[in-house]
Residue frames as qw, qx, qy, qz and C-alpha x, y, z in Angstrom:
[[0.455, -0.179, 0.094, -0.867, 43.35, 80.46, 5.16],
 [0.007, 0.150, 0.976, -0.158, 41.22, 78.04, 7.11],
 [0.452, -0.201, -0.274, -0.824, 37.52, 77.94, 6.38],
 [0.459, -0.058, 0.701, -0.542, 34.80, 76.59, 8.60],
 [0.004, -0.056, -0.934, -0.353, 33.35, 73.45, 7.03],
 [0.099, 0.550, 0.798, -0.225, 29.81, 73.68, 8.40],
 [0.161, 0.748, 0.169, -0.621, 29.18, 77.30, 7.69],
 [0.039, 0.430, -0.621, -0.654, 30.92, 76.91, 4.36],
 [0.036, 0.161, 0.946, 0.281, 28.78, 73.95, 3.39],
 [0.146, 0.666, 0.642, -0.351, 25.57, 75.56, 4.58],
 [0.144, 0.706, -0.126, -0.682, 26.48, 78.62, 2.58],
 [0.010, 0.270, -0.797, -0.540, 27.46, 76.41, -0.33],
 [0.184, 0.399, 0.898, -0.013, 24.13, 74.65, -0.14],
 [0.194, 0.823, 0.356, -0.398, 22.58, 78.05, -0.58],
 [0.411, 0.894, -0.166, -0.059, 25.31, 79.41, -2.80],
 [0.866, 0.212, -0.207, 0.403, 28.86, 78.66, -3.76],
 [0.563, -0.597, -0.033, 0.571, 31.88, 79.86, -1.83],
 [0.101, -0.356, 0.378, 0.849, 32.92, 81.42, -5.12],
 [0.609, 0.408, -0.012, -0.680, 30.59, 82.12, -8.04],
 [0.308, -0.050, 0.927, 0.207, 29.56, 78.87, -9.73],
 [0.297, -0.138, -0.645, -0.691, 27.14, 77.90, -12.43],
 [0.355, -0.477, -0.803, -0.036, 23.60, 77.86, -11.12],
 [0.350, -0.840, -0.380, 0.167, 23.74, 80.64, -8.54],
 [0.319, 0.605, -0.142, 0.716, 25.11, 84.12, -7.90],
 [0.445, -0.297, -0.562, 0.630, 26.24, 85.24, -4.45],
 [0.117, -0.704, -0.204, -0.670, 24.21, 88.03, -2.82],
 [0.462, -0.741, 0.095, -0.478, 24.64, 89.74, 0.55],
 [0.891, -0.099, -0.382, 0.227, 27.33, 87.40, 1.87],
 [0.206, -0.848, 0.371, -0.319, 29.14, 88.22, 5.13],
 [0.954, -0.272, 0.123, -0.017, 30.38, 84.65, 5.74],
 [0.774, 0.478, -0.220, 0.351, 33.66, 84.70, 3.80],
 [0.012, 0.731, -0.409, 0.547, 35.27, 86.99, 6.36],
 [0.717, -0.463, 0.375, -0.363, 34.25, 84.66, 9.21],
 [0.988, 0.148, -0.016, 0.038, 35.34, 81.51, 7.32],
 [0.623, 0.587, -0.298, 0.423, 38.82, 82.93, 6.88],
 [0.208, -0.688, 0.460, -0.521, 39.35, 83.54, 10.61],
 [0.649, 0.019, -0.756, 0.078, 40.65, 80.28, 12.18],
 [0.096, 0.060, -0.660, 0.743, 40.20, 81.79, 15.66],
 [0.531, -0.112, -0.015, -0.840, 36.43, 82.16, 15.21],
 [0.093, 0.036, 0.977, -0.191, 34.94, 79.29, 17.22],
 [0.343, 0.574, 0.634, -0.389, 31.40, 80.64, 16.88],
 [0.166, 0.105, 0.585, 0.787, 30.37, 81.19, 13.29],
 [0.210, 0.710, 0.556, -0.378, 27.58, 83.72, 12.87],
 [0.078, -0.275, 0.409, 0.866, 27.07, 85.28, 9.47],
 [0.601, 0.552, 0.356, -0.456, 24.54, 85.88, 6.68],
 [0.192, -0.216, 0.740, 0.608, 24.64, 84.59, 3.14],
 [0.604, 0.517, 0.383, -0.470, 22.34, 84.47, 0.13],
 [0.316, -0.090, 0.741, 0.585, 22.01, 83.59, -3.55],
 [0.578, 0.521, 0.050, -0.627, 20.10, 84.24, -6.75],
 [0.788, 0.186, 0.566, 0.154, 19.59, 81.63, -9.49],
 [0.111, -0.357, 0.507, 0.776, 21.34, 82.18, -12.80],
 [0.539, 0.307, -0.220, -0.753, 19.35, 82.33, -16.05],
 [0.479, 0.139, -0.830, -0.248, 19.71, 78.62, -16.94],
 [0.134, -0.144, -0.890, 0.412, 18.66, 77.49, -13.46],
 [0.359, 0.287, 0.287, -0.840, 15.72, 79.93, -13.49],
 [0.550, 0.233, -0.513, -0.617, 14.67, 78.32, -16.76],
 [0.384, -0.015, -0.922, 0.041, 14.76, 74.84, -15.17],
 [0.088, 0.218, 0.672, -0.703, 12.77, 76.13, -12.17],
 [0.478, 0.290, -0.028, -0.829, 10.13, 77.60, -14.49],
 [0.544, 0.167, -0.721, -0.396, 9.96, 74.38, -16.51],
 [0.285, -0.053, -0.918, 0.271, 9.74, 72.15, -13.40],
 [0.132, 0.356, 0.607, -0.698, 6.92, 74.27, -11.94],
 [0.295, 0.556, 0.729, 0.270, 4.97, 74.38, -15.23],
 [0.188, 0.542, 0.222, 0.789, 5.56, 78.12, -15.59],
 [0.444, -0.802, -0.393, -0.072, 4.24, 79.03, -12.14],
 [0.510, -0.773, 0.094, 0.366, 7.61, 80.21, -10.77],
 [0.637, 0.727, -0.021, 0.256, 10.17, 82.23, -12.67],
 [0.306, 0.635, -0.451, 0.547, 12.81, 83.31, -10.12],
 [0.790, -0.540, -0.277, 0.089, 14.16, 82.60, -6.66],
 [0.250, 0.616, -0.463, 0.587, 16.47, 84.48, -4.30],
 [0.788, -0.488, -0.375, 0.023, 17.32, 83.21, -0.82],
 [0.089, 0.664, -0.485, 0.563, 19.15, 84.28, 2.35],
 [0.822, -0.405, -0.399, 0.036, 20.06, 82.59, 5.63],
 [0.248, -0.800, 0.451, -0.309, 21.70, 83.42, 8.91],
 [0.819, 0.151, -0.536, 0.137, 24.34, 80.74, 9.51],
 [0.418, -0.703, 0.423, -0.389, 25.28, 79.74, 13.04],
 [0.950, 0.023, -0.307, 0.060, 27.59, 76.93, 14.14],
 [0.537, -0.742, 0.392, 0.092, 30.50, 75.90, 16.36],
 [0.450, 0.682, -0.561, -0.134, 33.68, 75.28, 14.39],
 [0.131, -0.423, 0.880, -0.171, 35.12, 72.56, 16.66],
 [0.684, 0.133, 0.611, -0.376, 31.96, 70.42, 16.60],
 [0.760, 0.592, -0.003, -0.268, 31.78, 70.36, 12.84],
 [0.272, 0.676, -0.684, -0.026, 35.49, 69.70, 12.39],
 [0.413, -0.243, 0.841, -0.251, 35.05, 66.64, 14.62],
 [0.774, 0.373, 0.401, -0.319, 32.23, 65.35, 12.38],
 [0.584, 0.731, -0.299, -0.187, 34.28, 65.93, 9.24],
 [0.012, -0.592, 0.804, -0.062, 37.31, 64.09, 10.61],
 [0.627, -0.023, 0.731, -0.269, 35.12, 61.04, 11.30],
 [0.107, 0.178, -0.754, -0.623, 34.19, 60.91, 7.59],
 [0.105, 0.399, 0.911, 0.009, 31.19, 59.14, 6.13],
 [0.049, -0.721, -0.502, -0.475, 27.91, 61.03, 6.02],
 [0.229, -0.134, -0.365, 0.893, 28.31, 64.39, 7.72],
 [0.101, -0.748, -0.619, -0.217, 24.85, 65.70, 8.67],
 [0.208, 0.200, -0.160, 0.944, 24.99, 69.44, 9.15],
 [0.045, 0.425, 0.650, -0.629, 22.67, 71.23, 11.59],
 [0.192, 0.699, 0.639, 0.257, 19.37, 72.47, 10.22],
 [0.146, -0.253, -0.046, 0.955, 19.20, 76.16, 9.31],
 [0.349, 0.724, 0.535, -0.261, 16.22, 78.30, 8.32],
 [0.296, 0.015, 0.459, 0.837, 16.30, 79.85, 4.86],
 [0.291, 0.694, 0.372, -0.544, 14.14, 82.76, 3.70],
 [0.357, 0.086, 0.638, 0.677, 13.39, 83.14, 0.01],
 [0.393, 0.554, 0.109, -0.726, 11.56, 85.36, -2.42],
 [0.443, 0.224, 0.797, 0.344, 9.97, 83.49, -5.30],
 [0.274, 0.324, -0.179, -0.887, 8.54, 85.23, -8.33],
 [0.291, 0.333, 0.896, 0.048, 5.23, 83.83, -9.49],
 [0.241, 0.756, 0.559, 0.240, 3.43, 85.53, -12.36],
 [0.257, 0.630, -0.020, 0.732, 5.58, 88.61, -11.82],
 [0.492, -0.752, 0.041, -0.437, 4.60, 88.88, -8.13],
 [0.234, 0.420, -0.776, 0.408, 7.07, 88.18, -5.28],
 [0.824, -0.420, -0.252, -0.286, 6.07, 85.51, -2.75],
 [0.131, -0.644, 0.662, -0.360, 7.89, 85.04, 0.56],
 [0.930, -0.109, -0.327, -0.126, 8.71, 81.46, 1.54],
 [0.290, -0.671, 0.642, -0.233, 10.74, 79.75, 4.25],
 [0.946, 0.039, -0.311, -0.088, 12.22, 76.30, 4.53],
 [0.627, -0.648, 0.428, 0.056, 14.71, 74.32, 6.55],
 [0.649, 0.605, -0.461, 0.030, 18.00, 73.25, 5.05],
 [0.699, -0.536, 0.470, -0.057, 19.90, 70.33, 6.57],
 [0.616, 0.597, -0.490, -0.153, 22.62, 69.22, 4.13],
 [0.865, -0.311, 0.384, 0.080, 24.34, 65.87, 4.33],
 [0.401, 0.756, -0.500, -0.133, 27.76, 65.55, 2.72],
 [0.986, -0.105, 0.093, 0.087, 29.35, 62.15, 2.18],
 [0.036, 0.844, -0.535, -0.033, 33.10, 62.25, 2.73],
 [0.910, 0.202, -0.354, 0.072, 35.20, 59.33, 1.51],
 [0.690, -0.701, 0.162, 0.078, 37.31, 58.24, 4.48],
 [0.834, -0.022, 0.249, 0.491, 40.25, 57.14, 2.32],
 [0.459, 0.457, 0.230, 0.726, 40.57, 60.21, 0.10],
 [0.176, -0.528, -0.387, 0.735, 39.07, 62.79, 2.50],
 [0.078, 0.010, -0.396, -0.915, 37.02, 64.17, -0.40],
 [0.544, 0.308, 0.409, -0.665, 33.32, 64.89, -0.68],
 [0.105, -0.023, 0.889, 0.446, 31.79, 62.37, -3.08],
 [0.167, -0.542, -0.726, -0.388, 28.07, 63.09, -2.69],
 [0.025, 0.082, 0.397, -0.914, 25.72, 65.57, -1.06],
 [0.113, -0.627, -0.734, -0.236, 22.04, 66.10, -0.37],
 [0.020, -0.457, 0.048, -0.888, 20.59, 69.53, 0.34],
 [0.249, -0.331, -0.822, 0.390, 17.93, 68.27, 2.75],
 [0.214, -0.123, -0.020, -0.969, 15.36, 70.97, 2.05],
 [0.254, -0.432, -0.864, -0.036, 12.10, 70.41, 3.92],
 [0.144, -0.651, -0.565, 0.487, 9.22, 72.16, 5.69],
 [0.156, 0.158, 0.312, 0.924, 8.67, 74.70, 2.89],
 [0.038, 0.685, 0.629, -0.366, 6.02, 77.23, 3.92],
 [0.051, 0.552, -0.074, -0.829, 4.49, 80.19, 2.11],
 [0.336, 0.209, -0.635, -0.663, 3.28, 78.29, -0.97],
 [0.827, 0.002, 0.223, -0.516, 0.20, 76.12, -1.42],
 [0.483, -0.133, 0.849, 0.168, 0.55, 72.43, -2.09],
 [0.946, -0.060, 0.125, 0.293, 1.50, 70.91, -4.52],
 [0.398, 0.850, -0.162, 0.306, 3.67, 73.90, -5.49],
 [0.410, -0.778, 0.450, -0.159, 5.59, 73.77, -2.18],
 [0.866, -0.146, 0.467, 0.103, 6.49, 70.14, -2.85],
 [0.737, 0.610, 0.136, 0.257, 7.50, 70.93, -6.45],
 [0.108, 0.912, -0.300, 0.259, 9.87, 73.69, -5.30],
 [0.602, -0.593, 0.528, -0.082, 11.44, 71.52, -2.58],
 [0.894, 0.128, 0.403, 0.147, 11.87, 68.64, -5.04],
 [0.557, 0.792, -0.040, 0.245, 13.41, 70.98, -7.63],
 [0.099, -0.865, 0.435, -0.228, 15.96, 72.38, -5.16],
 [0.725, -0.403, 0.555, -0.065, 16.77, 68.97, -3.64],
 [0.853, 0.217, 0.450, 0.150, 17.11, 67.32, -7.04],
 [0.424, 0.896, -0.123, -0.054, 18.82, 70.03, -9.08],
 [0.916, 0.032, -0.023, 0.400, 22.17, 68.54, -10.19],
 [0.363, 0.662, -0.138, 0.641, 23.85, 71.95, -10.50],
 [0.422, -0.747, 0.209, -0.469, 23.12, 72.89, -6.89],
 [0.946, -0.309, 0.099, 0.024, 24.20, 69.45, -5.68],
 [0.795, 0.320, -0.059, 0.512, 27.47, 69.62, -7.65],
 [0.065, 0.778, -0.177, 0.600, 28.10, 73.11, -6.25],
 [0.692, -0.645, 0.188, -0.266, 27.79, 71.73, -2.73],
 [0.959, -0.070, 0.086, 0.262, 30.23, 68.88, -3.45],
 [0.574, 0.562, -0.072, 0.591, 32.69, 71.26, -5.15],
 [0.201, -0.812, 0.195, -0.512, 32.54, 73.73, -2.26],
 [0.857, -0.488, 0.155, -0.057, 33.14, 70.92, 0.25],
 [0.898, 0.121, 0.066, 0.419, 36.19, 69.80, -1.69],
 [0.301, 0.715, -0.130, 0.618, 37.55, 73.36, -1.68],
 [0.456, -0.749, 0.192, -0.441, 37.05, 73.66, 2.08],
 [0.961, -0.272, -0.050, 0.024, 38.30, 70.23, 3.25],
 [0.768, 0.248, -0.214, 0.551, 42.03, 70.73, 2.47],
 [0.096, 0.617, -0.193, 0.757, 42.02, 73.99, 4.43],
 [0.723, -0.628, -0.136, -0.253, 40.74, 72.52, 7.69],
 [0.232, -0.734, 0.606, -0.201, 43.20, 72.27, 10.57],
 [0.626, 0.212, -0.750, 0.011, 45.14, 69.02, 10.66],
 [0.787, -0.483, -0.382, -0.045, 44.66, 66.70, 13.65]]
């Protein structure tokens, strides 16, 4: 099975390709598209919910203001363009995607949006992902400084970052050879 790197990594930035610590998959339609090597245009929806430990870190990092987070995104990309970037190695900057989330603050849901533009560093010698940044920015729907705190939490959370690296390393061996 060949998986599409970009859509896979964007989904992995939101959630893992398979269930991982930190997040739980919700409403995913991407797996079916990833597994079709003939799909040049990737269009699918994916989402995640934080697990209990990650919710606890979110609550701690926001001084008790936020207690939960669920997110969804429509992923769109061209397979051939992203495969070309991946083959070049180095820092692979993935196209920005809009993410919609529901935060829980004081028991009340709050709708927020942000842009996600992950960058995955691929070691040219080993063809493995060695680092990743989520690239979350432009968070709207929350007042400052809470919006900044949420973006910093998501960008800096080591579990989410490790999930992105792990997902990239699961996807890379399945890409078409040159």
